[in-house]
C-alpha positions as CSV (number, residue, x, y, z in Angstrom):
1,M,144.4,-96.7,-59.3
2,A,144.3,-99.5,-56.4
3,I,146.2,-102.5,-56.7
4,L,144.3,-105.5,-56.6
5,G,145.3,-108.6,-54.6
6,A,145.0,-112.0,-56.1
7,D,142.0,-112.9,-54.5
8,S,140.0,-109.8,-56.0
9,R,140.7,-110.7,-59.5
10,Q,138.2,-112.7,-61.7
11,N,139.0,-114.3,-65.1
12,L,137.5,-112.9,-68.4
13,T,137.2,-115.1,-71.5
14,I,137.1,-113.1,-74.7
15,K,137.5,-114.1,-78.4
16,L,139.3,-112.6,-81.2
17,A,140.2,-113.3,-84.7
18,K,142.8,-115.5,-85.2
19,G,145.0,-113.2,-86.8
20,T,144.7,-110.8,-83.8
21,I,145.7,-113.5,-81.5
22,Q,149.0,-114.0,-83.6
23,K,149.9,-110.3,-83.6
24,V,149.0,-110.1,-79.8
25,K,151.6,-112.9,-79.1
26,V,154.1,-111.1,-81.0
27,L,153.4,-108.0,-79.2
28,A,153.3,-109.4,-75.7
29,A,156.5,-111.3,-76.7
30,R,158.3,-107.9,-77.6
31,R,157.4,-106.4,-74.2
32,S,158.3,-109.7,-72.2
33,T,154.7,-109.8,-70.7
34,S,151.7,-112.2,-71.2
35,I,148.7,-111.4,-73.3
36,S,146.5,-111.7,-70.3
37,K,148.3,-108.6,-68.7
38,L,148.4,-106.4,-72.0
39,V,144.6,-106.9,-72.1
40,A,144.2,-106.2,-68.4
41,E,146.3,-103.0,-68.6
42,Q,144.6,-101.7,-71.5
43,I,141.0,-102.3,-70.0
44,E,142.2,-100.9,-66.4
45,S,143.6,-97.8,-68.6
46,L,140.3,-97.5,-70.2
47,V,138.3,-97.7,-67.2
48,G,140.8,-95.0,-65.5
49,E,140.3,-92.5,-68.4
50,D,136.5,-92.6,-68.2
51,D,136.5,-92.3,-64.3
52,A,138.8,-89.3,-64.7
53,Y,136.5,-87.8,-67.6
54,E,133.4,-88.6,-65.5
55,Q,135.1,-86.7,-62.4
56,A,136.1,-84.0,-64.6
57,T,132.4,-83.4,-66.4
58,R,131.1,-83.4,-62.8
59,E,133.5,-80.6,-61.6
60,A,132.9,-78.5,-64.8
61,L,129.0,-78.7,-64.1
62,A,129.5,-77.5,-60.3
63,S,131.8,-74.8,-61.2
64,M,129.1,-73.9,-64.1
65,K,126.2,-73.9,-61.8
66,K,128.2,-72.0,-59.0
67,G,129.1,-69.6,-61.7
68,F,132.0,-67.0,-62.5
69,H,132.8,-63.5,-61.4
70,L,134.4,-62.1,-64.4
71,G,134.8,-58.6,-63.0
72,G,133.3,-55.4,-63.9
73,K,130.8,-53.9,-62.3
74,H,126.8,-53.1,-62.7
75,K,126.4,-49.4,-63.2
76,M,122.5,-49.8,-63.6
77,N,120.2,-51.0,-61.0
78,R,117.2,-53.6,-61.8
79,N,114.5,-50.8,-61.7
80,S,116.5,-48.3,-64.3
81,L,116.8,-51.4,-66.6
82,H,113.0,-52.0,-66.6
83,E,112.0,-48.5,-66.7
84,R,110.0,-47.6,-69.8
């Protein structure tokens, strides 16, 4: 994850229930951080997880398109399989 400079960040306003705000204030204080930093870290974590999932999906689909050799050998040829 890239570390952003101060000039590359932008403010975000959110609305939360009063009870949630009180709980997050306590949580932030316990972790010696700010509410803003807690929220930013969680959002960045979610985005990172989503990016990783998308990358894994692309890699898996590419592997499936390429196919897998599972060993074994064909003992019959195409013509003998289609003889009647």
